[in-house]
N, C-alpha and C positions, 0 to 999 in steps of 0.2 A: 690337405692345406699344406702350404708350403711357405716356411719363415724365410725371407730373403735378406732381412737385416735388422738389427737389435739396436736402438740407440740407448746409451746408460749414461748416468750423471752420478758424479761423486761430489763431495763437498769443494773441489777445487778443480775439477775438470769434467768434461764430457767426451763420449766417445761414440762412434758408430762401427759395428762389427757386421761384416758381410763377408760372403763366400765368393772366391773368384777361383774357379777350377778347383786345383788342390790346395789352393792357398786360402787361409782365413785372414782377411785383412782387416786391421784395426786403426782407424783414422780418428784423430780428435785433437783436442787443445786442453792444456793445462795452465793454470796460474803458476808464473813463476817468482812474481812480485807483485807488490801492491806500491805504487806511487802516491803520494801525498801532495795534494794541490795547495795553493795558497789558502784556500778556503777550509782547510782540513779535511776535505773531503778525501778518501781514497780511491784511486782508480787501479782496477788489477791489470796487469800485462800478462799477456798469454803467449804459450809457445805450442805451435803445432807439432804432433807427433805420427809416428804411423809404425806399426808394428806388425809382424807376420807371424802366424802360426801355419802348422801343417795340418791337414784335415786328415789325412792317413796315419802320419808318424805322431802319435799323440803323445810320446813319453816327453817332449820337450815344451809341452803347451803350458805347463804347471810355472815354467819360469816366465812365459808371455804372461800368465795371470799374476804373477807375483810383480812384474814390472807395471802392468795396467792398473793394478790395484795402489800401487804407490805413485802413480802418476795422478790418479783420480782422487784418492783420499789424502795425499800430501804427506803421507808418512809410511814407513814399512808396518803392515800389519801382522797380525797374528795369523796362524793356520786357517781359523774361521772367518776371518776378513778376506783371504785370498780365494777361499772355497766358492764364495759367492762369485767371485769374477770367473773362477774356473768353469762353475756350472753353464755360465752363459757361452763361454768358448765352446765347451762340448757340445752345445745345440747345433754346431755347426760342422762338427766331426763326423766321419763316416761311422 
């Protein structure tokens, strides 16, 4: 079995993680603000992002996991929150 991509979702964003050679590429969108319509309905406005991790040099991937957690959860999380995202990134490491 070979995992080629993983889609993840947080309260304020979504992302796709995949491997591209030595790089682990993370692309997604995150909600940056909500605009209120005249009817009172809120419309989320998103922003695309891309992060890169290294499949062989895993030391810096913890920072990528912290950034991803903040983007998808909408706040800076605890070590336990970040660990969930780190485990997904580890799936694509050597």
